[in-house]
C-alpha positions in Angstrom: 98.8 109.1 76.7 101.3 106.4 77.3 104.8 107.2 75.9 106.5 104.7 73.5 108.6 102.2 75.5 112.3 102.7 76.3 114.9 100.5 74.6 116.3 97.8 76.9 118.6 94.8 77.1 118.2 92.3 79.9 119.9 89.0 80.9 118.5 86.4 83.2 119.7 83.4 85.1 117.2 80.7 84.7 116.4 77.1 85.7 114.0 74.6 84.1 113.5 71.9 86.7 117.0 70.7 87.4 118.4 72.1 84.1 120.4 75.3 84.0 119.2 77.8 81.5 119.8 81.4 80.4 117.6 84.0 78.9 117.9 87.4 77.1 115.4 90.0 76.1 115.9 93.2 74.1 113.9 96.0 72.6 115.3 98.4 69.9 114.0 101.1 67.7 115.0 101.3 64.0 115.0 105.0 63.0 115.3 104.1 59.3 112.0 102.2 59.3 110.3 103.8 62.3 109.6 100.3 63.7 110.4 98.5 67.0 112.1 95.2 67.2 111.7 92.9 70.3 113.6 89.7 70.7 113.6 87.0 73.5 116.1 84.1 73.5 116.2 81.2 76.0 118.6 78.3 76.1 118.6 75.1 78.1 122.3 74.2 78.9 124.3 71.1 79.8 128.0 71.7 80.7 127.8 75.1 79.0 126.4 73.7 75.8 123.0 74.5 74.4 120.6 71.5 74.2 117.6 73.5 73.1 117.2 77.2 72.1 114.0 79.2 71.6 114.2 82.6 69.8 111.1 84.8 69.5 111.1 88.0 67.4 108.4 90.7 67.1 108.3 93.8 64.8 105.8 96.5 65.4 104.9 100.1 65.0 103.9 102.4 67.8 100.6 104.2 67.4 99.0 106.4 70.1 99.4 104.3 73.3 99.8 100.9 71.9 102.0 98.7 69.6 100.7 97.7 66.1 102.2 94.3 65.4 103.6 93.6 62.0 105.4 90.2 62.2 106.2 87.6 64.8 108.3 84.4 64.7 109.1 81.6 67.1 111.9 79.1 66.3 113.0 76.3 68.6 116.2 74.5 67.6 117.9 71.4 69.1 115.7 69.2 71.3 112.0 69.8 70.5 112.6 71.5 67.1 109.6 73.5 65.9 108.7 76.9 64.4 105.8 79.2 63.7 105.2 82.7 62.3 102.6 85.4 62.0 102.2 88.3 59.6 99.6 91.0 60.3 97.9 92.5 57.3 96.1 95.5 58.8 94.8 96.8 55.5 93.1 93.5 54.6 92.2 92.9 58.3 93.7 89.4 58.3 96.5 87.5 60.0 98.6 85.0 58.0 100.2 82.2 60.0 102.3 79.2 59.7 102.7 76.5 62.4 105.4 74.0 61.3 103.9 72.6 58.0 100.5 74.1 58.6 99.5 77.5 57.2 96.4 79.6 56.9 94.8 83.0 57.6 92.4 84.4 60.2 90.2 87.5 60.1 91.0 90.5 62.3 87.9 92.3 63.7 89.6 94.1 66.7 93.2 94.8 67.9 95.2 91.6 68.4 98.8 91.2 69.5 101.5 88.6 69.5 103.2 86.9 72.4 106.0 89.6 72.6 104.2 92.8 71.8 101.5 91.7 74.3 103.9 92.6 77.1 103.7 96.3 76.0 99.9 96.2 76.2 100.2 94.9 79.7 102.6 97.8 80.4 100.1 100.3 79.1 97.3 98.9 81.2 99.4 99.0 84.3 100.3 102.6 83.7 96.6 103.4 83.7 96.2 101.6 87.1 94.4 98.5 85.8 94.2 95.5 88.2 92.4 93.0 85.9 93.7 93.1 82.4 92.3 91.4 79.2 93.4 91.6 75.6 93.6 89.4 72.5 96.7 87.6 71.4 97.1 85.5 68.2 98.5 82.2 69.5 99.7 79.7 67.0 96.6 79.5 64.7 93.8 81.3 66.6 93.0 84.3 68.8 93.1 83.8 72.6 92.0 86.2 75.3 94.8 86.7 77.8 93.9 87.6 81.3 96.3 89.0 83.9 95.7 90.0 87.5 97.7 92.2 89.8 98.4 90.3 93.1 100.3 93.0 95.1 103.1 95.5 95.0 106.2 95.1 97.1 110.0 95.5 97.1 111.7 92.7 95.1 115.3 91.8 96.1 117.5 91.0 93.0 121.2 90.7 92.1 121.0 94.2 90.8 119.5 95.5 94.1 116.0 96.3 95.3 113.1 97.4 93.0 109.6 98.5 93.8 107.7 95.8 91.8 104.2 94.8 90.6 103.5 91.1 91.2 101.2 89.7 88.5 99.6 86.3 87.7 98.3 85.0 84.4 94.8 83.8 85.0 93.9 80.7 82.9 90.6 78.8 82.4 89.4 76.4 85.0 91.2 73.1 84.8 94.4 74.5 83.4 97.1 73.7 86.1 99.9 75.8 84.6 100.8 78.6 87.0 102.6 81.8 85.8 103.6 84.6 88.1 106.0 87.5 87.4 107.3 90.7 88.9 107.7 94.0 86.9 109.8 97.0 87.9 107.2 99.7 88.7 109.5 102.7 88.3 111.6 101.4 85.4 109.1 101.1 82.6 107.7 97.8 84.0 110.7 95.8 82.9 110.5 92.1 83.7 112.5 91.3 86.9 111.5 87.8 87.8 109.3 85.0 86.4 108.1 81.7 87.9 106.1 79.2 85.8 105.0 75.8 87.1 103.9 73.2 84.6 101.2 70.6 85.2 103.9 67.9 85.7 105.4 70.0 88.5 108.5 71.2 86.6 109.2 74.8 87.4 110.8 77.5 85.2 112.5 80.3 87.1 114.0 83.5 85.7 115.9 86.1 87.7 117.4 89.3 86.3 121.2 89.6 86.4 122.1 92.4 84.0 120.1 95.2 82.4 120.2 98.5 80.6 117.3 100.9 80.1 117.6 103.6 77.4 121.3 102.7 77.2 122.0 103.2 80.9 122.6 100.5 83.6 119.3 99.7 85.4 119.3 101.6 88.7 117.9 99.9 91.8 116.4 101.5 94.9 118.5 101.4 98.1 118.4 97.9 99.5 115.9 98.1 102.4 117.3 95.0 104.2 120.8 96.7 104.2 119.3 99.9 105.6 117.5 97.9 108.4 120.8 96.2 109.3 122.7 99.5 109.4 120.0 100.9 111.7 120.2 97.9 114.0 124.0 98.1 114.2 123.8 101.8 115.1 121.5 100.9 118.0 123.6 97.9 119.1 127.1 97.9 117.6 128.0 94.7 119.4 125.1 92.6 118.1 126.7 91.5 114.8 130.1 90.7 116.3 128.5 88.6 119.0 126.5 86.7 116.5 129.6 86.0 114.4 131.5 84.6 117.4 128.7 82.3 118.3 128.2 81.0 114.8 131.9 80.5 114.0 132.3 76.9 115.4 129.2 75.7 113.5 130.4 77.2 110.3 133.8 75.6 110.7 132.1 72.2 111.1 130.0 72.8 108.0 133.1 73.7 105.9 134.9 70.5 107.0 131.8 68.4 106.1 131.5 70.0 102.7 135.2 69.2 101.9 134.5 65.5 102.7 131.2 65.3 100.8 131.4 63.8 97.2 130.3 66.0 94.3 126.6 65.9 93.3 126.2 63.5 90.4 122.5 63.5 90.0 121.3 63.0 86.4 119.4 66.0 85.0 116.1 65.5 83.2 114.6 67.5 80.3 111.2 67.2 78.6 110.1 68.9 75.5 
């Protein structure tokens, strides 16, 4: 049986096309209500100021191996303002939803999750060794079947060090040109380390982990394999690195002089809703 998830707090550097962005994710357990609270916040920035902010929240219970969603909300402020919410009534087997000014309800005939608690369903399936993963998610005003596929496992280099990771893609229906791939930490409760999403217009969202705690402790990376390889090489040939530095020094000096003469980049950034 899969254990309940560990609490975490994560920060990411992000880019949306040419725009700088930042993202945060957290998971906390409320002992007074015996419920879990997950939150994800992303901001698109210009000169340090937020142009648009998206905040998602999910409250759920944990039962057996899986989350039981209770409430979900999505709020976008600033550019592209919009909002939506979901309330799961498991006793009545219905979902109540609002999307901006629209509201309604939908019958529940089988387990369904929201966009945040779905991550923990993915985690549970990966723990069981699944490679093709399907489950239902209530998206805006209807139930969608989400399909994920494991592409490979490898060591991912991050600012926090090296992590054995599981590389996954979201599989969408034919004709949908949006591409989503992400990497989860295999040995650290499948925390999200990196995400890449390419929109049909070619704009790319990238997120890379920069800070994280798991169960209140700083996230521990594996030893950096590329550093180990370098140490091994230097032990075999101690003169190889110093020789390379001497040969490269004139070229680096030229590059530094050119950089000092180059005017600052003044390209205009673009943002689309």
